[in-house]
MDAnalysis code that builds the backbone (N, CA, C; Angstrom):
import MDAnalysis as mda
import numpy as np

u = mda.Universe.empty(654, n_residues=218, atom_resindex=np.repeat(np.arange(218), 3), trajectory=True)
u.add_TopologyAttr("name", ["N", "CA", "C"] * 218)
u.add_TopologyAttr("resid", np.arange(1, 219))
u.add_TopologyAttr("resname", ["MET", "ILE", "TYR", "LEU", "PHE", "ALA", "GLY", "ASP", "ASP", "THR", "LYS", "ASN", "LYS", "ILE", "SER", "SER", "TYR", "GLU", "LYS", "PHE", "ILE", "LYS", "SER", "ILE", "PRO", "ALA", "ASP", "THR", "ALA", "THR", "PHE", "PHE", "ILE", "ASN", "ARG", "ASN", "ASN", "PHE", "ASN", "GLU", "MET", "GLU", "LEU", "GLU", "SER", "LEU", "TYR", "SER", "GLY", "SER", "SER", "LEU", "PHE", "SER", "ALA", "ARG", "ASN", "VAL", "THR", "PHE", "PHE", "GLU", "ASN", "ILE", "PHE", "GLU", "ARG", "GLU", "GLU", "THR", "ARG", "ASP", "PHE", "VAL", "LEU", "LYS", "LYS", "LEU", "ASN", "LEU", "MET", "GLY", "GLU", "SER", "PRO", "ASN", "SER", "PHE", "ILE", "PHE", "LEU", "GLU", "GLY", "LYS", "LEU", "ASN", "LYS", "GLY", "ILE", "LEU", "ASP", "ALA", "PHE", "LYS", "LYS", "VAL", "GLY", "PRO", "LYS", "ARG", "PRO", "GLN", "ILE", "ASN", "ILE", "PHE", "ILE", "LEU", "PRO", "LYS", "ALA", "LYS", "LYS", "GLU", "LYS", "PHE", "ASP", "ASN", "PHE", "LEU", "VAL", "ALA", "ASN", "ALA", "PHE", "GLY", "ALA", "LYS", "ASP", "LYS", "LEU", "ASN", "LEU", "TRP", "ILE", "TYR", "PHE", "ARG", "GLN", "ALA", "ILE", "ASP", "LYS", "GLY", "VAL", "GLY", "MET", "GLU", "GLU", "LEU", "VAL", "GLY", "VAL", "LEU", "PHE", "TRP", "LYS", "ILE", "LYS", "ASP", "MET", "ILE", "LEU", "LYS", "LYS", "ASN", "PHE", "SER", "LYS", "LEU", "LYS", "GLU", "ASN", "GLU", "LEU", "LYS", "ASN", "PHE", "ALA", "SER", "LYS", "LEU", "SER", "TYR", "LEU", "LEU", "PRO", "GLU", "ALA", "ARG", "LYS", "LYS", "GLY", "ASP", "ASP", "ALA", "GLU", "ILE", "ALA", "PHE", "GLU", "GLN", "PHE", "LEU", "LEU", "GLU", "ALA", "PHE"])
u.atoms.positions = np.array([
    [59.659, 77.215, 80.418],
    [58.544, 78.109, 80.737],
    [57.925, 77.691, 82.067],
    [57.506, 78.687, 82.838],
    [56.901, 78.440, 84.146],
    [55.431, 78.851, 84.120],
    [54.597, 78.007, 84.711],
    [53.164, 78.292, 84.824],
    [52.780, 78.148, 86.290],
    [52.047, 79.104, 86.807],
    [51.628, 79.066, 88.213],
    [50.103, 79.156, 88.298],
    [49.512, 78.206, 89.036],
    [48.090, 78.223, 89.343],
    [47.980, 78.254, 90.863],
    [47.521, 79.358, 91.414],
    [47.508, 79.497, 92.869],
    [46.271, 80.253, 93.333],
    [45.980, 80.123, 94.641],
    [44.866, 80.839, 95.230],
    [43.920, 79.922, 95.982],
    [42.936, 80.518, 96.648],
    [42.009, 79.732, 97.466],
    [40.664, 79.484, 96.783],
    [40.488, 79.984, 95.555],
    [39.283, 79.658, 94.780],
    [39.550, 78.330, 94.086],
    [39.415, 77.259, 94.849],
    [39.834, 75.934, 94.392],
    [39.101, 75.479, 93.136],
    [37.819, 75.707, 93.088],
    [37.017, 75.215, 91.960],
    [37.522, 75.775, 90.632],
    [37.649, 77.094, 90.543],
    [38.097, 77.719, 89.298],
    [39.569, 77.452, 89.015],
    [40.346, 77.372, 90.086],
    [41.777, 77.094, 89.905],
    [41.996, 75.713, 89.297],
    [41.347, 74.702, 89.860],
    [41.496, 73.336, 89.360],
    [40.932, 73.199, 87.958],
    [39.829, 73.883, 87.693],
    [39.238, 73.829, 86.352],
    [40.217, 74.354, 85.315],
    [40.855, 75.481, 85.616],
    [41.828, 76.065, 84.693],
    [43.070, 75.174, 84.573],
    [43.492, 74.629, 85.703],
    [44.669, 73.760, 85.740],
    [44.443, 72.499, 84.906],
    [43.300, 71.870, 85.065],
    [43.005, 70.638, 84.327],
    [42.831, 70.914, 82.837],
    [42.292, 72.073, 82.504],
    [42.170, 72.460, 81.097],
    [43.551, 72.613, 80.482],
    [44.466, 73.186, 81.245],
    [45.840, 73.354, 80.769],
    [46.503, 71.997, 80.552],
    [46.301, 71.070, 81.496],
    [46.898, 69.742, 81.381],
    [46.460, 69.058, 80.091],
    [45.190, 69.216, 79.727],
    [44.673, 68.570, 78.530],
    [45.302, 69.130, 77.252],
    [45.896, 70.320, 77.341],
    [46.514, 70.930, 76.163],
    [47.927, 70.413, 75.909],
    [48.467, 69.654, 76.864],
    [49.829, 69.131, 76.723],
    [49.813, 67.909, 75.808],
    [50.676, 67.850, 74.799],
    [50.707, 66.693, 73.888],
    [50.860, 65.381, 74.644],
    [50.167, 64.357, 74.198],
    [50.135, 63.074, 74.906],
    [51.508, 62.414, 75.006],
    [52.397, 62.680, 74.043],
    [53.698, 62.011, 74.047],
    [54.764, 62.770, 74.843],
    [54.349, 63.827, 75.555],
    [55.294, 64.601, 76.364],
    [55.652, 63.840, 77.644],
    [56.933, 63.816, 77.971],
    [57.375, 63.173, 79.222],
    [56.938, 64.051, 80.392],
    [56.247, 63.465, 81.361],
    [55.737, 64.234, 82.495],
    [56.276, 63.696, 83.811],
    [56.506, 64.599, 84.742],
    [57.007, 64.249, 86.067],
    [56.164, 64.982, 87.108],
    [55.874, 64.308, 88.222],
    [55.043, 64.885, 89.276],
    [55.847, 64.941, 90.579],
    [55.915, 66.129, 91.145],
    [56.673, 66.327, 92.383],
    [55.781, 67.027, 93.404],
    [55.717, 66.456, 94.611],
    [54.988, 67.114, 95.684],
    [55.897, 67.233, 96.905],
    [55.347, 67.717, 98.003],
    [56.172, 67.960, 99.193],
    [56.748, 66.673, 99.784],
    [56.140, 65.529, 99.422],
    [56.559, 64.261, 100.023],
    [57.624, 63.513, 99.208],
    [57.761, 63.825, 97.921],
    [58.755, 63.119, 97.113],
    [59.771, 64.063, 96.481],
    [59.873, 65.290, 97.034],
    [60.788, 66.285, 96.478],
    [62.233, 65.862, 96.650],
    [63.020, 66.037, 95.577],
    [64.435, 65.678, 95.599],
    [65.206, 66.767, 94.843],
    [66.172, 67.393, 95.505],
    [66.895, 68.510, 94.907],
    [67.642, 68.102, 93.637],
    [68.301, 66.959, 93.671],
    [69.071, 66.508, 92.510],
    [68.157, 66.211, 91.328],
    [66.992, 65.619, 91.604],
    [66.055, 65.323, 90.529],
    [65.572, 66.610, 89.869],
    [65.282, 67.624, 90.673],
    [64.829, 68.891, 90.128],
    [65.888, 69.502, 89.219],
    [67.127, 69.488, 89.662],
    [68.209, 70.062, 88.855],
    [68.357, 69.343, 87.519],
    [68.151, 68.035, 87.509],
    [68.245, 67.288, 86.252],
    [67.095, 67.629, 85.317],
    [65.952, 67.999, 85.871],
    [64.775, 68.286, 85.050],
    [64.877, 69.622, 84.326],
    [65.491, 70.623, 84.956],
    [65.595, 71.898, 84.253],
    [66.880, 72.022, 83.439],
    [67.821, 71.109, 83.658],
    [69.099, 71.214, 82.952],
    [69.190, 70.387, 81.687],
    [68.270, 69.432, 81.479],
    [68.384, 68.585, 80.301],
    [67.060, 68.054, 79.829],
    [67.110, 67.206, 78.804],
    [65.902, 66.616, 78.231],
    [65.722, 65.195, 78.731],
    [64.525, 64.677, 78.541],
    [64.217, 63.313, 78.944],
    [64.760, 62.314, 77.932],
    [64.974, 61.092, 78.385],
    [65.413, 60.033, 77.476],
    [64.320, 59.696, 76.473],
    [63.072, 60.009, 76.811],
    [61.950, 59.605, 75.986],
    [61.322, 60.765, 75.209],
    [61.728, 61.984, 75.486],
    [61.130, 63.128, 74.820],
    [62.124, 64.279, 74.775],
    [62.049, 65.085, 73.695],
    [62.965, 66.220, 73.558],
    [62.753, 67.223, 74.681],
    [61.501, 67.344, 75.129],
    [61.176, 68.251, 76.220],
    [60.286, 67.536, 77.225],
    [60.296, 68.018, 78.435],
    [59.437, 67.402, 79.452],
    [58.673, 68.465, 80.225],
    [57.663, 68.014, 80.937],
    [56.846, 68.898, 81.764],
    [56.856, 68.362, 83.189],
    [57.140, 69.239, 84.136],
    [57.169, 68.848, 85.547],
    [56.046, 69.560, 86.292],
    [55.255, 68.777, 87.019],
    [54.141, 69.318, 87.799],
    [54.526, 69.337, 89.281],
    [54.351, 70.486, 89.907],
    [54.583, 70.622, 91.345],
    [53.238, 70.851, 92.026],
    [52.999, 70.164, 93.143],
    [51.770, 70.374, 93.905],
    [52.108, 70.696, 95.356],
    [51.705, 71.882, 95.803],
    [51.915, 72.340, 97.195],
    [53.372, 72.196, 97.624],
    [54.266, 72.573, 96.753],
    [55.696, 72.412, 97.005],
    [56.232, 73.466, 97.972],
    [55.461, 74.558, 98.174],
    [55.948, 75.655, 99.010],
    [55.523, 75.544, 100.465],
    [54.917, 74.437, 100.849],
    [54.445, 74.291, 102.222],
    [55.584, 74.070, 103.214],
    [56.704, 73.523, 102.724],
    [57.855, 73.313, 103.603],
    [58.908, 74.367, 103.314],
    [59.388, 75.029, 104.356],
    [60.282, 76.172, 104.198],
    [61.547, 75.822, 103.422],
    [62.196, 74.695, 103.761],
    [63.454, 74.365, 103.098],
    [63.250, 74.057, 101.620],
    [62.131, 73.410, 101.304],
    [61.814, 73.123, 99.906],
    [61.493, 74.411, 99.168],
    [60.698, 75.255, 99.796],
    [60.307, 76.530, 99.187],
    [61.532, 77.383, 98.850],
    [62.451, 77.509, 99.792],
    [63.632, 78.333, 99.578],
    [64.484, 77.800, 98.433],
    [64.633, 76.490, 98.358],
    [65.443, 75.895, 97.302],
    [64.818, 76.139, 95.931],
    [63.512, 75.903, 95.830],
    [62.822, 76.047, 94.542],
    [62.837, 77.496, 94.075],
    [62.590, 78.428, 94.983],
    [62.573, 79.841, 94.605],
    [63.923, 80.292, 94.054],
    [65.000, 79.744, 94.592],
    [66.336, 80.092, 94.093],
    [66.582, 79.553, 92.683],
    [65.822, 78.545, 92.300],
    [66.021, 77.907, 90.994],
    [65.021, 78.380, 89.936],
    [64.150, 79.325, 90.283],
    [63.117, 79.748, 89.350],
    [63.688, 80.302, 88.045],
    [64.733, 81.100, 88.142],
    [65.310, 81.665, 86.923],
    [65.863, 80.585, 86.008],
    [66.490, 79.565, 86.586],
    [67.015, 78.461, 85.788],
    [65.879, 77.683, 85.130],
    [64.787, 77.518, 85.847],
    [63.618, 76.856, 85.252],
    [63.049, 77.696, 84.117],
    [63.020, 79.013, 84.324],
    [62.499, 79.902, 83.298],
    [63.319, 79.875, 82.022],
    [64.627, 79.632, 82.146],
    [65.515, 79.580, 80.987],
    [65.513, 78.214, 80.318],
    [64.995, 77.217, 81.006],
    [65.005, 75.842, 80.493],
    [64.029, 75.674, 79.331],
    [64.359, 74.778, 78.387],
    [63.405, 74.468, 77.299],
    [62.222, 73.647, 77.818],
    [62.332, 73.137, 79.026],
    [61.262, 72.342, 79.626],
    [60.260, 73.248, 80.346],
    [59.108, 72.684, 80.662],
    [58.052, 73.466, 81.316],
    [57.863, 73.000, 82.757],
    [57.494, 73.960, 83.618],
    [57.303, 73.679, 85.041],
    [55.983, 74.318, 85.475],
    [55.088, 73.458, 85.974],
    [53.743, 73.901, 86.338],
    [53.560, 73.762, 87.845],
    [53.187, 74.856, 88.495],
    [52.993, 74.871, 89.939],
    [51.510, 74.986, 90.271],
    [51.030, 74.084, 91.127],
    [49.668, 74.147, 91.652],
    [49.776, 74.383, 93.153],
    [49.326, 75.548, 93.615],
    [49.519, 75.930, 95.008],
    [48.253, 76.547, 95.589],
    [48.240, 76.656, 96.908],
    [47.165, 77.361, 97.582],
    [47.427, 78.854, 97.514],
    [46.968, 79.573, 98.497],
    [47.186, 81.023, 98.519],
    [48.634, 81.312, 98.892],
    [49.326, 82.096, 98.069],
    [50.742, 82.385, 98.282],
    [50.926, 83.819, 98.780],
    [51.975, 84.012, 99.579],
    [52.232, 85.357, 100.082],
    [52.917, 86.221, 99.009],
    [53.009, 87.506, 99.282],
    [53.539, 88.470, 98.319],
    [54.978, 88.154, 97.943],
    [55.785, 87.684, 98.910],
    [57.185, 87.385, 98.630],
    [57.364, 86.315, 97.569],
    [56.552, 85.265, 97.667],
    [56.639, 84.174, 96.687],
    [56.153, 84.648, 95.324],
    [55.048, 85.384, 95.298],
    [54.515, 85.887, 94.030],
    [55.498, 86.840, 93.366],
    [56.155, 87.665, 94.155],
    [57.147, 88.592, 93.609],
    [58.313, 87.837, 92.984],
    [58.700, 86.703, 93.600],
    [59.796, 85.897, 93.056],
    [59.435, 85.367, 91.667],
    [58.192, 84.970, 91.484],
    [57.743, 84.505, 90.168],
    [57.723, 85.660, 89.162],
    [57.276, 86.816, 89.604],
    [57.151, 87.965, 88.701],
    [58.514, 88.481, 88.232],
    [59.553, 88.191, 88.995],
    [60.896, 88.677, 88.643],
    [61.638, 87.757, 87.674],
    [61.074, 86.576, 87.422],
    [61.733, 85.630, 86.521],
    [61.739, 86.193, 85.104],
    [62.874, 86.070, 84.434],
    [62.979, 86.555, 83.051],
    [64.071, 85.802, 82.327],
    [64.220, 86.019, 81.013],
    [63.455, 86.953, 80.182],
    [62.061, 86.432, 79.805],
    [61.846, 85.103, 79.890],
    [60.514, 84.545, 79.633],
    [59.681, 84.682, 80.899],
    [58.709, 85.566, 80.862],
    [57.879, 85.790, 82.042],
    [56.968, 84.592, 82.301],
    [56.889, 84.144, 83.536],
    [55.983, 83.032, 83.859],
    [54.528, 83.409, 83.578],
    [53.730, 82.417, 83.305],
    [52.294, 82.636, 83.168],
    [51.679, 82.440, 84.552],
    [51.267, 83.525, 85.165],
    [50.782, 83.491, 86.546],
    [49.264, 83.594, 86.570],
    [48.633, 82.586, 87.165],
    [47.171, 82.532, 87.247],
    [46.768, 82.474, 88.717],
    [46.152, 83.534, 89.214],
    [45.775, 83.611, 90.619],
    [44.255, 83.587, 90.750],
    [43.760, 82.721, 91.629],
    [42.315, 82.554, 91.817],
    [41.982, 82.791, 93.289],
    [41.299, 83.897, 93.570],
    [40.993, 84.271, 94.954],
    [39.487, 84.361, 95.158],
    [38.991, 83.738, 96.202],
    [37.571, 83.801, 96.535],
    [37.225, 85.154, 97.159],
    [36.080, 85.708, 96.810],
    [35.612, 86.902, 97.523],
    [35.436, 86.558, 98.998],
    [35.721, 87.468, 99.885],
    [35.653, 87.193, 101.323],
    [34.303, 86.660, 101.754],
    [33.249, 87.133, 101.134],
    [31.897, 86.725, 101.537],
    [31.637, 85.256, 101.281],
    [32.372, 84.649, 100.351],
    [32.134, 83.261, 99.992],
    [32.966, 82.275, 100.801],
    [33.924, 82.777, 101.569],
    [34.808, 81.884, 102.303],
    [34.101, 81.288, 103.519],
    [34.199, 80.007, 103.657],
    [33.589, 79.320, 104.794],
    [34.543, 78.223, 105.239],
    [35.029, 78.343, 106.446],
    [36.044, 77.408, 106.914],
    [35.448, 76.049, 107.245],
    [36.242, 75.031, 107.021],
    [35.845, 73.679, 107.394],
    [37.030, 73.036, 108.097],
    [36.741, 72.303, 109.142],
    [37.795, 71.635, 109.912],
    [38.206, 70.349, 109.186],
    [39.288, 70.421, 108.423],
    [39.735, 69.268, 107.641],
    [40.106, 68.065, 108.510],
    [40.407, 68.325, 109.777],
    [40.790, 67.225, 110.662],
    [39.610, 66.310, 110.991],
    [38.391, 66.786, 110.722],
    [37.235, 65.907, 110.919],
    [37.340, 64.703, 109.985],
    [37.783, 64.963, 108.749],
    [37.973, 63.873, 107.782],
    [39.118, 62.971, 108.235],
    [40.230, 63.585, 108.623],
    [41.405, 62.814, 109.028],
    [41.132, 61.962, 110.268],
    [40.450, 62.545, 111.243],
    [40.175, 61.807, 112.483],
    [39.190, 60.663, 112.254],
    [38.210, 60.872, 111.380],
    [37.269, 59.801, 111.055],
    [37.992, 58.657, 110.358],
    [38.951, 58.986, 109.517],
    [39.743, 57.959, 108.844],
    [40.559, 57.181, 109.874],
    [41.215, 57.916, 110.782],
    [42.028, 57.265, 111.807],
    [41.223, 56.380, 112.726],
    [39.939, 56.744, 112.940],
    [39.057, 55.948, 113.799],
    [38.380, 54.822, 113.028],
    [38.642, 54.754, 111.732],
    [38.038, 53.743, 110.847],
    [36.518, 53.856, 110.867],
    [36.069, 55.112, 110.913],
    [34.642, 55.420, 110.971],
    [34.176, 55.764, 109.552],
    [33.780, 54.749, 108.806],
    [33.479, 54.917, 107.384],
    [32.312, 55.866, 107.132],
    [31.273, 55.796, 107.938],
    [30.101, 56.638, 107.731],
    [30.437, 58.114, 107.888],
    [31.027, 58.460, 109.036],
    [31.364, 59.861, 109.264],
    [32.475, 60.338, 108.336],
    [33.347, 59.428, 107.931],
    [34.401, 59.779, 106.979],
    [33.773, 60.310, 105.693],
    [32.788, 59.605, 105.183],
    [32.141, 60.024, 103.945],
    [31.324, 61.300, 104.154],
    [30.626, 61.387, 105.297],
    [29.810, 62.575, 105.587],
    [30.688, 63.825, 105.659],
    [31.801, 63.730, 106.398],
    [32.696, 64.884, 106.522],
    [33.354, 65.225, 105.189],
    [33.666, 64.208, 104.411],
    [34.253, 64.440, 103.092],
    [33.290, 65.254, 102.220],
    [32.013, 64.851, 102.207],
    [31.028, 65.567, 101.396],
    [30.822, 66.993, 101.921],
    [30.852, 67.182, 103.225],
    [30.721, 68.527, 103.791],
    [31.898, 69.402, 103.360],
    [33.087, 68.808, 103.362],
    [34.280, 69.550, 102.943],
    [34.159, 69.987, 101.485],
    [33.692, 69.083, 100.636],
    [33.529, 69.401, 99.223],
    [32.492, 70.506, 99.045],
    [31.390, 70.416, 99.771],
    [30.323, 71.417, 99.665],
    [30.808, 72.803, 100.064],
    [31.797, 72.855, 100.947],
    [32.320, 74.141, 101.411],
    [33.561, 74.578, 100.626],
    [33.866, 73.863, 99.549],
    [34.926, 74.292, 98.645],
    [36.340, 73.931, 99.048],
    [36.504, 72.974, 99.961],
    [37.849, 72.549, 100.359],
    [38.499, 71.799, 99.197],
    [39.737, 72.119, 98.899],
    [40.436, 71.492, 97.785],
    [40.916, 70.088, 98.099],
    [41.042, 69.283, 97.054],
    [41.520, 67.913, 97.230],
    [42.927, 67.901, 97.826],
    [43.762, 68.872, 97.412],
    [45.137, 68.912, 97.918],
    [45.151, 69.104, 99.430],
    [44.245, 69.951, 99.936],
    [44.175, 70.189, 101.380],
    [43.768, 68.917, 102.122],
    [42.754, 68.236, 101.609],
    [42.259, 67.028, 102.278],
    [43.284, 65.903, 102.227],
    [43.901, 65.731, 101.073],
    [44.935, 64.698, 100.952],
    [46.101, 65.017, 101.880],
    [46.465, 66.294, 101.958],
    [47.582, 66.697, 102.803],
    [47.352, 66.414, 104.276],
    [46.157, 66.767, 104.777],
    [45.882, 66.545, 106.203],
    [45.706, 65.065, 106.501],
    [45.184, 64.314, 105.540],
    [45.027, 62.868, 105.745],
    [46.394, 62.182, 105.744],
    [47.272, 62.628, 104.845],
    [48.630, 62.073, 104.808],
    [49.342, 62.350, 106.135],
    [49.171, 63.579, 106.655],
    [49.789, 63.933, 107.942],
    [49.248, 63.035, 109.051],
    [47.922, 62.810, 109.060],
    [47.291, 61.984, 110.093],
    [47.862, 60.568, 110.073],
    [48.003, 60.010, 108.887],
    [48.524, 58.644, 108.758],
    [49.963, 58.571, 109.239],
    [50.777, 59.543, 108.847],
    [52.174, 59.571, 109.280],
    [52.275, 59.716, 110.800],
    [51.389, 60.528, 111.358],
    [51.379, 60.738, 112.804],
    [51.019, 59.442, 113.530],
    [50.076, 58.692, 113.001],
    [49.689, 57.415, 113.608],
    [50.837, 56.414, 113.548],
    [51.573, 56.435, 112.460],
    [52.718, 55.520, 112.324],
    [53.808, 55.887, 113.322],
    [54.115, 57.188, 113.417],
    [55.168, 57.647, 114.324],
    [54.825, 57.356, 115.785],
    [53.536, 57.500, 116.128],
    [53.100, 57.270, 117.502],
    [52.730, 55.805, 117.758],
    [52.910, 54.983, 116.713],
    [52.587, 53.550, 116.804],
    [51.151, 53.323, 117.263],
    [50.278, 54.119, 116.713],
    [48.856, 54.009, 117.022],
    [48.221, 53.035, 116.029],
    [48.248, 51.763, 116.377],
    [47.746, 50.721, 115.489],
    [46.497, 50.033, 116.047],
    [45.734, 50.780, 116.846],
    [44.546, 50.184, 117.467],
    [43.431, 49.934, 116.448],
    [43.342, 50.803, 115.448],
    [42.294, 50.659, 114.435],
    [42.836, 50.162, 113.095],
    [44.034, 50.581, 112.773],
    [44.641, 50.208, 111.494],
    [46.048, 49.686, 111.741],
    [46.427, 48.630, 111.043],
    [47.749, 48.046, 111.214],
    [48.814, 48.913, 110.545],
    [50.040, 48.722, 110.982],
    [51.135, 49.536, 110.461],
    [51.279, 49.384, 108.945],
    [51.200, 48.136, 108.453],
    [51.358, 47.932, 107.009],
    [50.210, 48.569, 106.226],
    [49.011, 48.608, 106.813],
    [47.873, 49.263, 106.162],
    [48.121, 50.762, 106.057],
    [48.593, 51.361, 107.131],
    [48.853, 52.794, 107.144],
    [49.935, 53.172, 106.141],
    [50.981, 52.376, 106.071],
    [52.056, 52.663, 105.114],
    [51.560, 52.535, 103.678],
    [50.696, 51.574, 103.450],
    [50.125, 51.397, 102.118],
    [49.243, 52.591, 101.739],
    [48.442, 53.077, 102.703],
    [47.602, 54.241, 102.456],
    [48.468, 55.474, 102.150],
    [49.541, 55.660, 102.920],
    [50.419, 56.812, 102.710],
    [51.035, 56.778, 101.318],
    [51.438, 55.601, 100.897],
    [52.031, 55.449, 99.564],
    [51.021, 55.795, 98.467],
    [49.803, 55.310, 98.606],
    [48.764, 55.580, 97.601],
    [48.423, 57.065, 97.545],
    [48.358, 57.716, 98.705],
    [48.002, 59.129, 98.749],
    [49.044, 60.011, 98.064],
    [50.307, 59.609, 98.128],
    [51.379, 60.411, 97.554],
    [51.200, 60.626, 96.057],
    [50.598, 59.647, 95.401],
    [50.474, 59.715, 93.939],
    [49.020, 59.735, 93.459],
    [48.074, 59.759, 94.370],
    [46.660, 59.645, 94.000],
    [46.216, 60.750, 93.039],
    [46.401, 62.000, 93.435],
    [45.927, 63.112, 92.608],
    [46.740, 63.292, 91.333],
    [48.081, 63.248, 91.396],
    [48.855, 63.379, 90.150],
    [48.503, 62.314, 89.117],
    [48.333, 61.069, 89.563],
    [48.014, 59.989, 88.629],
    [46.611, 60.173, 88.055],
    [45.663, 60.620, 88.883],
    [44.295, 60.838, 88.398],
    [44.287, 61.902, 87.310],
    [45.009, 62.986, 87.537],
    [45.024, 64.070, 86.554],
    [45.795, 63.686, 85.300],
    [46.827, 62.891, 85.478],
    [47.581, 62.434, 84.314],
    [46.705, 61.582, 83.406],
    [45.826, 60.788, 84.009],
    [44.930, 59.919, 83.240],
    [43.689, 60.657, 82.747],
    [43.508, 61.897, 83.230],
    [42.324, 62.645, 82.853],
    [41.114, 62.316, 83.695],
    [41.324, 61.630, 84.841],
    [40.226, 61.271, 85.738],
    [39.868, 62.447, 86.640],
    [38.665, 62.437, 87.158],
    [38.221, 63.463, 88.085],
    [38.883, 63.236, 89.443],
    [39.630, 64.246, 89.935],
    [40.379, 64.101, 91.181],
    [39.465, 63.862, 92.378],
    [38.326, 64.532, 92.396],
    [37.394, 64.366, 93.510],
    [36.860, 62.935, 93.564],
    [36.502, 62.400, 92.413],
    [35.986, 61.029, 92.352],
    [37.071, 60.032, 92.761],
    [38.298, 60.274, 92.305],
    [39.411, 59.375, 92.630],
    [39.661, 59.337, 94.139],
    [39.597, 60.516, 94.790],
    [39.840, 60.573, 96.232],
    [38.675, 59.959, 97.006],
    [37.459, 60.243, 96.554],
    [36.293, 59.665, 97.221],
    [36.323, 58.140, 97.119],
    [36.716, 57.626, 95.968],
    [36.807, 56.173, 95.796],
    [37.860, 55.586, 96.723],
    [38.969, 56.302, 96.878],
    [40.007, 55.856, 97.810],
    [39.453, 55.742, 99.219],
    [38.693, 56.734, 99.649],
    [38.137, 56.744, 101.006],
    [37.128, 55.615, 101.191],
    [36.277, 55.413, 100.189],
    [35.221, 54.406, 100.311],
    [35.786, 52.982, 100.276],
    [36.903, 52.806, 99.587],
    [37.482, 51.456, 99.460],
    [38.568, 51.185, 100.506],
    [38.880, 52.177, 101.342],
    [39.968, 52.009, 102.314],
    [39.671, 50.900, 103.313],
    [38.416, 50.836, 103.763],
    [38.028, 49.803, 104.729],
    [36.522, 49.635, 104.733],
])
């Protein structure tokens, strides 16, 4: 079975998503896949068979459609996922009509599609790079201030984690170690890859988990 939670109304989307997670039996084998740890062979094994530890498993995808090659591969496998005895849960931002149509065409078990869209009047843009740049500058005060501003304007944790992960990778590639050492940056990147999935798996508040990461970084 396939479940999709998508849209730019982050607050209601995450609330519904976390409520769904709590309904999953505690002894179910769970797997978390995002754009940074995606593996084609691993995905094929998840929809084709059962786990060694459970008759059925649940796989969580977060922002998996942001990369074109990953998106194309996953969309081609939607029907196979739909036929699988295992469950696949997608957490995404706002998706275009082509992607939504691909989900709607899956059968014979129709995916459960949950779309959360903010009214235009409520949308207020925030420059997520303010958070990333403050982190790169090791500016703890402004890092926290910008983080709180982002939250107040409804920016999702996935967006903030994504831009921060990009910033760290960019600093490593450019060998920008004036404020943070290479091993520190690699450690931060590793923690960010699993921060939100692990928080939700434990039932922790994702916002609190990310804020704690920022406050304890330096």
